[in-house]
C-alpha positions in Angstrom: 43.1 -6.7 145.2 45.9 -6.1 142.7 49.6 -5.6 143.3 50.6 -2.3 144.9 53.5 -0.2 146.1 53.8 2.8 148.4 55.9 6.0 148.0 57.0 7.9 151.1 58.3 11.4 150.4 60.3 13.3 153.0 61.2 16.9 151.9 64.0 18.4 153.8 64.2 22.2 153.9 67.1 24.0 155.4 68.7 27.4 155.6 72.0 27.8 157.5 72.7 30.1 160.4 74.1 33.3 159.0 72.7 33.0 155.5 71.6 36.2 153.9 67.9 37.1 154.2 67.5 37.8 150.5 68.8 34.3 149.8 66.3 32.7 152.1 63.5 34.8 150.6 64.5 33.8 147.1 64.6 30.1 147.9 61.2 30.4 149.7 59.6 32.0 146.7 61.0 29.5 144.2 60.9 26.2 146.2 59.2 26.2 149.6 56.1 28.2 148.8 55.3 26.5 145.5 55.5 23.1 147.2 53.0 24.1 149.9 50.7 25.5 147.2 51.0 22.2 145.2 50.1 20.2 148.3 47.0 22.2 148.8 46.0 21.6 145.2 46.6 17.8 145.6 45.1 16.8 149.0 45.7 13.1 148.2 49.5 13.5 148.3 50.8 12.6 151.7 54.4 13.3 152.8 56.8 14.3 155.5 58.0 17.9 155.7 61.2 19.0 157.6 62.1 22.6 158.3 65.2 23.3 160.3 65.1 25.7 163.2 66.7 28.7 161.4 64.2 28.4 158.6 61.3 28.0 161.0 62.4 31.2 162.7 62.7 33.1 159.5 59.2 31.9 158.3 57.6 32.7 161.6 59.0 36.3 161.4 58.7 36.9 157.6 56.1 34.4 156.3 53.7 33.6 159.1 51.1 32.6 156.5 53.3 29.7 155.5 53.4 28.5 159.1 49.6 28.6 159.1 49.4 26.8 155.8 51.6 24.0 157.0 49.5 23.7 160.2 46.4 23.2 158.0 48.1 20.5 156.0 49.1 18.8 159.3 45.6 19.1 160.7 44.0 17.4 157.7 46.5 14.5 158.0 48.3 15.2 154.7 51.6 16.2 156.2 53.7 14.7 158.9 56.2 17.1 160.5 59.7 15.8 160.9 62.1 16.9 163.6 65.9 16.6 164.2 68.6 18.9 165.6 67.1 22.4 165.9 70.0 24.3 164.3 70.8 21.3 161.9 74.0 20.2 163.6 76.1 17.1 162.6 75.0 15.3 165.8 78.0 13.0 166.1 80.3 16.1 166.5 78.4 17.2 169.7 78.7 16.2 173.3 75.8 14.0 174.4 74.2 16.9 176.3 74.0 19.0 173.2 72.8 16.2 171.0 69.9 15.8 173.3 69.3 19.5 173.8 69.2 20.2 170.0 66.8 17.2 169.4 64.5 18.0 172.2 64.3 21.7 171.4 63.3 20.9 167.8 60.6 18.5 169.1 59.3 21.2 171.5 59.2 23.8 168.7 57.4 21.6 166.2 54.8 20.7 168.9 54.2 24.4 169.7 53.9 25.4 166.1 52.0 22.5 164.6 50.3 20.7 167.6 52.1 17.4 167.9 55.6 16.2 168.7 57.5 14.7 165.7 58.1 11.0 165.6 60.8 11.2 162.9 64.1 12.9 162.9 66.0 14.2 159.9 69.7 13.5 160.2 71.9 16.4 159.0 73.7 15.3 155.8 72.8 11.8 156.8 76.0 11.5 158.8 75.4 8.4 160.9 77.3 6.6 163.7 75.8 3.7 165.6 75.5 5.7 168.8 72.9 7.9 167.2 70.2 5.2 167.5 70.3 5.7 171.3 70.5 9.5 171.0 67.5 9.8 168.8 65.4 7.4 170.7 66.3 8.9 174.1 65.1 12.3 172.7 61.7 10.8 171.9 62.2 10.0 168.2 61.0 6.7 166.7 62.5 6.8 163.1 65.0 8.4 160.9 66.1 8.4 157.2 69.5 7.1 156.2 70.9 6.6 152.7 70.9 3.5 150.6 74.7 3.8 151.0 74.2 3.0 154.7 72.1 0.0 153.7 74.7 -1.4 151.4 77.3 -0.9 154.1 75.1 -3.1 156.3 75.1 -5.8 153.7 71.4 -5.3 152.8 70.7 -6.6 149.3 69.5 -4.2 146.6 66.1 -5.9 146.3 65.5 -5.8 150.1 65.9 -2.0 150.6 62.3 -1.0 150.0 61.2 -1.4 153.6 61.9 -0.1 157.0 64.5 -1.7 159.4 65.0 -1.9 163.1 68.2 -1.0 164.9 69.2 -0.4 168.5 71.9 0.9 170.7 72.4 0.6 174.5 68.9 -0.8 175.0 66.9 1.7 172.9 65.4 0.9 169.5 65.0 3.0 166.3 63.3 2.4 163.0 65.3 3.3 159.9 64.3 4.1 156.3 66.8 4.2 153.4 66.3 7.0 150.9 66.6 5.2 147.6 69.1 6.5 145.1 67.0 5.6 142.0 64.1 7.7 143.4 66.4 10.6 144.5 68.1 10.9 141.2 64.8 10.6 139.2 62.8 13.1 141.3 62.5 15.6 139.7 65.3 15.1 137.2 63.7 12.5 135.0 60.4 12.6 133.1 57.3 11.8 135.2 56.7 8.7 133.1 60.1 7.4 134.0 59.4 7.8 137.7 56.0 6.0 137.4 57.6 3.1 135.5 60.3 2.8 138.1 57.7 2.6 140.9 55.6 0.1 138.9 58.6 -2.3 138.9 58.3 -2.6 142.7 54.7 -3.6 143.0 54.0 -6.8 145.0 50.7 -8.7 145.6 50.9 -7.9 149.3 52.1 -4.3 148.8 55.1 -4.8 151.2 57.4 -2.3 149.5 57.7 1.3 150.3 60.0 3.6 148.3 61.5 6.3 150.5 62.6 9.5 148.7 64.1 11.8 151.3 66.0 14.7 149.9 66.5 18.5 149.8 63.4 20.6 149.1 65.6 23.2 147.4 65.9 20.9 144.3 62.2 21.6 143.7 62.8 25.1 142.3 65.9 26.6 143.8 68.7 24.6 142.1 69.8 25.9 138.7 67.1 25.4 136.0 64.6 23.7 138.4 62.1 26.5 138.9 61.1 26.6 135.3 61.1 22.8 135.1 59.2 22.2 138.3 56.8 25.1 138.4 56.7 27.8 135.7 57.1 26.0 132.4 57.0 22.2 132.6 55.1 22.0 135.9 56.9 18.8 136.8 55.7 18.6 140.4 52.0 19.0 139.6 52.3 16.5 136.7 53.9 14.1 139.1 51.2 14.5 141.7 48.5 14.1 139.1 50.2 10.9 137.8 50.2 9.5 141.3 46.6 10.3 141.7 45.7 8.7 138.4 47.6 5.5 139.4 45.8 5.3 142.8 44.8 1.7 142.1 48.4 0.5 142.6 50.4 3.5 143.8 49.8 5.5 147.0 51.8 8.0 149.0 52.2 7.4 152.7 53.9 9.3 155.6 56.7 7.4 157.3 54.8 7.0 160.6 51.7 5.7 158.8 53.8 3.1 157.1 55.4 2.0 160.4 52.0 1.7 162.0 50.8 -0.4 159.1 54.0 -2.5 158.7 56.3 -2.4 161.8 59.8 -3.3 160.8 60.9 -6.9 161.3 64.3 -6.9 159.7 67.2 -6.1 162.1 70.2 -4.2 160.8 73.2 -2.4 162.2 74.6 0.4 160.1 78.3 1.4 160.2 79.5 4.9 160.1 78.5 6.5 156.7 76.8 9.3 154.9 75.6 9.6 151.3 78.1 8.5 148.8 79.0 12.1 147.5 79.8 13.2 151.1 82.2 10.2 151.5 83.7 11.2 148.2 84.3 14.9 149.2 86.0 14.0 152.5 88.8 12.1 150.7 92.1 13.8 150.0 92.0 15.5 146.6 94.5 13.1 145.0 92.4 10.1 146.1 89.0 11.5 145.1 89.4 10.8 141.3 90.6 7.3 142.1 87.5 6.5 144.1 85.0 8.2 141.8 86.5 6.7 138.7 86.4 3.2 140.2 82.8 3.7 141.3 81.6 5.1 138.0 83.3 2.3 136.0 81.8 -0.3 138.3 78.3 1.2 138.0 78.5 1.5 134.2 79.4 -2.1 133.8 76.8 -3.2 136.3 79.4 -4.9 138.5 78.1 -6.3 141.8 81.4 -5.0 143.4 80.1 -1.4 143.1 77.9 -1.9 146.2 81.0 -2.5 148.4 82.8 0.7 147.3 82.7 3.4 150.0 84.7 6.6 150.3 86.0 8.3 153.4 84.9 8.9 157.0 83.1 12.2 157.7 85.2 13.1 160.8 88.2 13.4 158.6 87.1 16.9 157.5 88.7 18.0 160.7 91.9 16.3 159.5 91.7 17.8 156.0 91.0 21.3 157.1 92.8 22.9 160.0 90.1 25.6 160.1 87.3 23.0 160.5 89.2 21.3 163.4 89.8 24.7 165.1 86.1 25.5 164.7 85.0 22.2 166.2 87.4 22.4 169.1 86.3 26.0 169.8 82.7 24.8 169.8 83.6 22.0 172.3 85.4 24.6 174.5 82.4 26.9 174.5 80.1 23.9 175.2 82.0 22.9 178.3 82.0 26.4 179.6 78.2 26.9 179.0 77.5 23.6 180.6 79.4 24.8 183.7 77.5 28.1 184.0 75.8 28.8 187.3 72.1 29.1 187.1 71.1 32.6 186.0 69.4 34.6 183.4 72.2 34.4 180.8 72.3 30.6 180.6 69.5 30.4 178.0 71.2 33.1 175.9 74.5 31.4 176.0 73.0 28.0 175.1 71.2 29.4 172.1 74.4 31.0 170.8 76.2 27.7 171.4 73.5 25.7 169.5 73.6 28.2 166.6 77.4 27.8 166.5 76.8 24.1 166.0 75.0 24.5 162.7 76.6 22.0 160.4 77.3 24.0 157.2 80.8 25.2 158.1 82.1 22.0 159.6 82.7 20.4 156.2 83.1 21.2 152.5 81.4 19.7 149.5 79.1 20.8 146.7 76.3 22.0 149.0 78.0 23.8 151.8 81.2 24.3 153.6 83.8 26.1 155.4 84.6 28.2 152.3 81.3 30.1 152.6 82.8 33.0 154.5 79.7 34.9 155.8 78.3 31.6 157.3 81.7 30.7 158.8 82.0 34.2 160.4 78.4 33.9 161.7 79.1 30.5 163.2 82.2 31.8 164.9 80.4 34.9 166.1 77.9 32.7 168.0 80.7 30.6 169.6 82.5 33.8 170.6 79.2 35.0 172.2 78.6 31.7 174.1 82.1 31.6 175.5 82.0 35.2 176.4 78.8 34.9 178.3 80.0 31.9 180.1 83.3 33.5 181.1 81.5 36.7 182.4 79.2 34.5 184.4 82.1 32.6 185.9 84.0 35.8 186.7 80.9 37.2 188.4 80.4 34.0 190.4 84.1 34.3 191.5 83.3 37.7 193.0 85.4 39.8 190.7 85.1 42.0 187.7 87.0 39.4 185.7 89.6 41.9 184.4 92.6 39.8 185.5 91.3 36.9 187.5 89.5 33.7 186.7 88.7 32.7 184.0 90.9 35.3 182.3 94.6 35.3 181.7 97.1 33.1 179.7 97.6 29.4 180.0 99.1 26.4 178.1 96.4 24.1 176.9 95.8 21.8 173.9 93.2 23.9 172.2 93.1 21.8 169.0 93.6 18.4 170.5 96.8 17.6 168.6 98.7 16.4 171.7 100.7 19.7 171.7 99.9 22.6 173.9 99.0 26.0 172.5 98.9 29.3 174.4 95.3 30.5 175.1 95.0 34.1 176.1 91.5 35.3 177.3 90.4 38.7 178.6 87.2 40.7 178.7 88.0 42.1 175.3 89.6 39.4 173.2 90.6 35.7 172.9 93.9 34.8 171.2 95.4 31.4 170.5 99.2 31.2 169.7 100.2 27.9 168.1 103.8 27.3 169.4 104.4 24.3 167.2 103.5 26.0 163.9 105.4 29.2 163.6 104.1 30.6 166.9 101.4 32.0 164.7 98.1 33.4 165.9 95.5 30.9 164.8 92.5 32.6 166.5 92.0 36.3 167.3 88.4 37.0 168.5 87.1 40.3 169.6 84.5 39.6 172.2 82.2 42.7 172.4 81.7 42.9 168.6 82.0 39.1 168.2 84.3 39.4 165.2 86.6 36.4 164.4 89.4 38.5 163.0 91.8 35.6 162.5 89.4 33.4 160.4 91.2 33.4 157.1 91.0 30.2 155.1 94.1 28.6 153.5 94.0 28.2 149.7 94.1 24.4 149.1 93.9 22.1 146.1 90.4 20.6 145.7 89.5 17.6 143.5 86.9 19.6 141.6 89.6 22.1 140.5 90.5 19.6 137.8 87.0 20.0 136.4 87.4 23.8 136.4 90.8 23.6 134.6 89.3 21.2 132.0 86.2 23.5 131.6 88.4 26.6 131.0 90.5 24.7 128.5 87.4 23.6 126.6 86.1 27.2 126.6 89.4 28.4 125.3 89.6 25.8 122.6 86.0 26.4 121.6 86.7 30.2 121.3 89.6 29.5 119.1 87.5 27.1 117.0 84.7 29.6 116.7 87.1 32.3 115.6 88.5 30.1 112.9 85.0 29.0 111.8 83.8 32.6 111.6 86.8 33.5 109.5 85.9 30.7 107.1 82.3 31.8 106.9 83.3 35.4 106.1 85.8 34.1 103.5 83.1 31.9 101.8 80.2 34.2 102.2 78.0 31.6 104.0 76.3 31.5 107.4 77.4 29.8 110.6 75.3 26.8 111.8 73.3 27.2 114.9 69.8 27.0 116.5 67.9 25.2 119.1 68.1 21.4 119.5 65.1 19.6 117.9 63.7 16.2 118.2 63.2 13.8 115.3 59.7 15.1 114.6 60.9 18.7 114.5 59.6 19.7 117.9 61.9 21.7 120.2 63.4 19.5 122.9 62.7 20.2 126.5 65.8 20.8 128.6 65.6 18.6 131.6 67.6 20.1 134.4 70.6 18.1 135.6 71.3 17.4 139.2 73.9 19.8 140.6 76.3 16.9 140.9 76.7 17.0 137.1 76.6 20.7 136.4 79.7 22.8 135.6 78.8 26.4 135.9 81.2 29.3 136.3 80.3 32.7 137.7 83.1 34.5 135.8 85.4 33.4 132.9 89.0 32.4 133.4 88.6 31.3 137.0 91.4 28.6 136.6 93.9 31.5 136.5 93.0 32.3 140.2 94.0 28.8 141.4 96.8 29.5 143.9 97.8 27.3 146.8 99.3 28.3 150.1 102.4 26.6 151.5 101.3 27.1 155.1 98.2 27.8 157.3 96.9 31.4 157.3 97.9 32.4 160.8 99.0 35.8 161.9 102.4 37.0 163.3 104.2 34.7 160.9 107.9 35.5 160.2 109.1 35.4 156.6 112.6 36.0 155.5 112.6 37.3 151.9 115.4 38.2 149.5 117.1 41.5 150.3 116.3 44.6 148.3 112.6 44.4 148.5 112.5 42.5 145.2 109.5 40.3 146.2 106.5 41.6 144.3 102.9 41.6 145.4 102.1 39.3 142.4 104.6 36.7 143.8 103.0 36.9 147.2 99.5 36.4 145.7 100.6 33.5 143.6 102.7 32.0 146.4 105.8 31.9 144.0 108.1 34.1 146.2 111.4 32.8 147.5 111.5 32.0 151.3 115.0 32.2 152.8 114.1 31.1 156.4 112.5 28.3 158.3 110.5 30.4 160.7 107.0 30.4 159.1 105.9 26.9 160.3 108.8 25.8 162.5 108.3 25.1 166.2 109.1 27.8 168.8 110.1 27.3 172.4 108.1 29.0 175.1 110.3 31.4 177.1 107.9 33.5 179.2 104.2 33.1 180.0 102.4 35.7 182.2 98.7 36.9 182.1 99.7 39.7 179.7 102.9 38.5 178.1 104.0 35.6 176.0 107.6 35.3 174.7 108.8 32.5 172.4 112.0 31.9 170.5 113.4 29.7 167.8 117.0 29.1 166.5 116.7 28.5 162.8 118.5 29.5 159.7 118.5 32.0 156.8 119.9 31.2 153.3 122.8 33.5 152.4 124.1 32.8 148.9 122.4 29.4 149.1 124.1 28.5 152.3 122.2 28.2 155.6 123.4 30.7 158.3 122.2 30.4 161.9 119.6 33.0 163.0 117.6 33.5 166.1 114.1 34.9 166.2 112.2 35.9 169.4 108.6 36.9 169.4 107.1 38.7 172.3 103.3 39.1 172.4 101.8 41.6 174.9 98.1 41.8 175.7 96.1 44.6 177.4 93.4 47.1 177.0 89.7 47.0 178.1 86.6 45.2 176.9 85.9 47.7 174.1 89.5 48.5 173.4 91.7 45.4 173.7 95.3 45.7 172.6 97.8 43.2 171.1 101.5 43.9 170.4 104.1 41.7 168.7 107.8 42.6 169.0 110.0 40.5 166.7 113.7 40.4 167.4 116.1 38.8 164.9 119.7 37.9 165.9 122.6 36.9 163.7 124.1 33.9 165.4 126.7 33.2 162.7 130.2 34.5 162.0 129.3 36.3 158.8 127.0 39.2 158.0 123.4 38.5 156.9 121.0 40.6 154.9 117.4 39.9 154.0 113.9 41.4 154.1 111.9 40.6 157.2 108.1 40.3 156.5 105.7 39.8 159.4 102.4 38.5 158.0 99.0 39.3 159.5 95.9 37.6 158.1 92.6 39.3 158.9 88.9 38.7 158.0 86.6 41.7 158.2 83.9 40.5 155.8 85.2 42.7 153.0 84.1 40.6 150.1 82.4 42.3 147.1 84.1 45.6 147.9 81.9 45.9 151.0 82.0 49.7 151.6 81.9 49.1 155.4 85.2 47.2 155.3 88.4 49.1 154.6 92.1 49.7 154.9 93.4 53.1 155.8 97.1 53.5 155.0 96.9 57.2 155.2 94.6 59.1 157.5 91.2 59.5 155.9 92.1 57.6 152.8 90.2 54.3 152.7 90.4 51.5 150.2 88.2 48.4 150.1 89.5 45.5 152.3 89.3 43.0 149.4 91.7 45.0 147.1 95.5 44.9 146.9 97.7 47.8 147.8 101.1 49.0 149.0 102.6 51.8 151.0 106.4 52.4 150.5 106.8 53.5 154.2 104.3 53.8 156.9 104.4 54.2 160.7 100.6 53.5 161.0 97.9 51.6 159.3 94.3 50.9 160.2 91.6 48.5 159.0 88.1 47.8 160.1 84.4 47.3 159.4 82.0 50.0 160.3 79.0 47.8 160.3 80.6 45.2 162.6 81.7 48.0 164.9 85.4 47.0 164.8 88.5 49.1 163.9 92.2 48.2 164.5 94.9 50.8 164.5 98.4 49.5 164.1 101.5 51.5 165.0 104.7 50.2 163.4 108.2 50.8 164.8 110.3 51.4 162.8 108.2 52.4 159.8 107.7 49.6 157.4 106.8 48.9 153.8 103.3 47.6 153.7 101.8 45.1 151.2 98.3 43.8 151.3 96.2 41.6 149.1 92.9 39.7 149.3 93.1 35.9 150.0 90.7 34.4 147.5 89.8 30.8 147.0 88.0 29.2 144.0 85.3 26.9 145.3 82.2 25.2 144.0 78.6 25.5 145.2 75.1 25.0 143.9 75.5 28.1 141.7 78.8 27.0 140.2 82.5 27.8 140.5 83.3 31.2 142.0 86.0 33.3 143.6 85.4 33.7 147.4 87.0 36.3 149.5 88.4 34.6 152.6 90.2 37.6 154.2 93.2 39.9 153.6 96.9 39.3 154.1 98.9 42.3 155.3 102.7 42.1 155.4 104.9 44.5 157.4 108.3 44.5 155.6 111.6 45.8 156.8 115.2 45.6 155.3 117.5 43.8 157.7 121.3 43.8 157.7 123.1 42.2 160.7 126.7 41.9 161.5 127.8 38.7 163.4 126.1 38.9 166.9 123.9 41.8 165.8 120.2 42.0 166.5 117.3 44.2 165.7 113.7 44.5 166.9 110.6 45.4 165.0 107.3 46.1 166.7 103.6 46.1 165.6 101.2 47.5 168.2 97.5 46.9 167.5 94.8 48.7 169.3 91.2 47.6 168.6 88.2 49.8 169.0 84.8 48.3 169.3 81.7 50.5 169.0 79.3 47.6 169.5 78.9 45.4 172.6 76.4 42.7 171.6 76.2 41.3 175.0 75.1 44.5 176.6 72.6 45.0 173.7 71.1 41.5 174.3 70.8 42.2 178.1 69.0 45.5 177.3 66.6 43.7 175.0 65.9 41.0 177.6 64.9 43.6 180.1 
């Protein structure tokens, strides 16, 4: 028998919680469905298929024929179904009980749909910590797929990676495959002949090598340029499968479980915390990312052995880089604890499902493929966490024998909500949950409406990202090219010739085939001139923040948008002292300063938050008192900032501002009102409206908070919410004070909890 090698393919298909149905349908038609058809055409190709819970749910509801097709492939032994966390969580972020719950639920679902429990678990974003060996094995899984980056971190030589390894934790054992970078980057981005030649290099007389290629199914048709390349024009996948079939004498495909049955792992390895190398790049601070990537690229280009020891950052540090990610994670942990403590009853399963959906990984990090910047997914994730906590609190209130309006678990308390060793104020009622961060401007970092499940306060800070440098360079190149083209055209017109152009051709005159590049290498922009929208905030986007601006109302909306305005005070992020804490009232104060003629003058600010209303009509009031504590007059403009997210991106007609009765403007546009005693904003589809009464009447300025982020489709502006400033002129004599009040009354026309209860009955 001649030398052989095996190829094990594991195709991971995922659609996040909260993704748009039309997006899922488009990816299904361009990537998932063609792959299933190709497998039917090539029965000799064996592989593992992984579909996450949200995608399985969508397929069962919208493409049941696809579920039936997969089952046929499983029944004829061609496909091995792969499990994992049901809603694709980053498992290491979860409490042990939720790790196990997500893993077991997925195994149960796969067994129901396809007839057998999965032996392998896909690891979301390949984020690994050693404790996961125990968690996966305890949930019934026997193998998983890590990255070759993990293998290098475990000091496994390059020529020893084409096999399976055994690892263990706390007495339980797990087999591990490493998805090999050479295969990942070739499939499908290199010619078929290149892939076959690469595999041929790994043949051995005893056939002891298996190449694992575990990667996203979306790259087979859904990534830019890949549908034409894989299916409609170049038919890369069919040609690859045909080549494998032709080379059956030395090359075969095998499912992971088949390989383990044939060759149980004998090499022991313990893998440190890691993910794929790009993820460890993205988690680095933006000023460190180019240092790491440059060093890695140079080392690889020169073939230096030191390259294998270069690793980036630690995944958990996304919670350190992004305050919003940390807040999201800690809110999830708070909801998890409450759901776990729920008394037995009919709502436990509902609360648990909402909790699990709120653990979907995509908004707990940021990189090229996903992230906290994707606003509709972030709001969906938060909506499920609001639902889980709300159901748990109502169950606790009912068990305590009360309506819950003012008793346990509702009210106000000091607690460290974000685990930064400093207490925040957490206010919970039947209608809303509010977090006031005393140490950072006494700003509202979370404002959740419970009945409608709208996370009003989820507005992302505009931050520098390492990839912004690529955008700036791209825009500069486009500008220079445009100038060059204009000059060239002028020369052509002057000389009466023609401009050069045309498609690229090969040496023999044939048109060259454009091979799609991996999305790691693509620079696409969804609109020209995006670099001009790169603005960075000086502070976190909380609400109830106190700005002191130059007197005379000279600060323009453009300055606010660009964050180039002059700040005269130190009250935006400075710590406040708690003065009063009752179930419906929180009072805080800070003695700081205001610049007068460039000299700091003492000023006191007191904020009083009041909470009330009902489940469908919660109320929140903020009274801000400023006091001149110096011996000279002071004058400035007081601006109280409120940041609100009502899913108003794309001029969503349901989301609006209403500065005058009956006159609505889109929530993602800028506007001003010279003097207003009232303003309203809301989203009809979400069933939420907030009416604000202002005393005394204020100048209003509002503008959309937009980030420039990167994704599979390219660079784009993303609406993250809207910033509304209430602005008053202030002039105080020594010892003088003045109070300005914003009273917000929310009206919710939807109570999702009641609707779910009706559906259950």
